[in-house]
C-alpha positions in Angstrom: 17.4 19.1 -2.0 17.6 15.4 -3.0 17.7 14.5 0.7 14.4 16.1 1.4 12.8 14.4 -1.6 14.3 11.1 -0.4 13.1 11.5 3.1 9.6 12.5 1.9 9.6 9.3 -0.2 10.7 7.3 2.9 7.8 8.6 4.8 5.4 7.9 1.9 6.8 4.3 1.7 6.2 3.8 5.5 2.7 5.2 5.2 1.9 3.0 2.2 3.2 -0.1 4.0 1.0 0.6 7.0 -2.0 1.2 4.8 -1.3 -2.0 2.8 -0.9 -4.1 6.0 -4.2 -2.7 7.3 -6.1 -3.5 4.2 -4.7 -7.0 4.1 -5.8 -7.6 7.7 -9.2 -6.1 7.1 -9.7 -8.2 4.0 -8.8 -11.3 5.9 -11.1 -10.4 8.7 -14.0 -9.7 6.2 -13.3 -13.1 4.6 -13.5 -14.9 7.9 -16.7 -13.1 8.7 -18.4 -14.1 5.5 -18.2 -10.9 3.5 -19.6 -10.9 0.0 -17.4 -11.5 -3.0 -18.0 -7.9 -4.0 -16.6 -6.6 -0.7 -13.6 -8.9 -0.9 -12.9 -7.8 -4.5 -13.2 -4.2 -3.5 -10.5 -4.6 -0.9 -8.4 -6.7 -3.2 -8.6 -4.0 -5.9 -7.5 -1.3 -3.3 -4.6 -3.6 -2.2 -3.5 -3.9 -5.8 -3.6 -0.1 -6.3 -1.6 0.5 -3.1 0.9 -2.2 -4.1 1.4 -0.6 -7.5 1.8 2.8 -5.9 4.3 1.4 -3.3 6.3 -0.3 -6.1 6.5 3.0 -8.1 7.5 5.0 -5.0 10.2 2.5 -4.0 11.6 2.7 -7.6 11.6 6.5 -7.4 13.3 6.4 -4.0 16.1 4.1 -5.3 16.5 6.6 -8.2 17.2 9.4 -5.7 20.3 7.7 -4.4 
């Protein structure tokens, strides 16, 4: 059972990394194209939320071992 939970977390970690990388790229693109400060802050806030979730998920994953 622990193996399934661990592999589910591995997949979640992979998904979060892909989402996070995408948001960072989009934020950079928006910045280069002159997006408003509000738009950049919105992306930054979502990046922060995903980073927090990723950190929590990694900690849970290491606890599964």
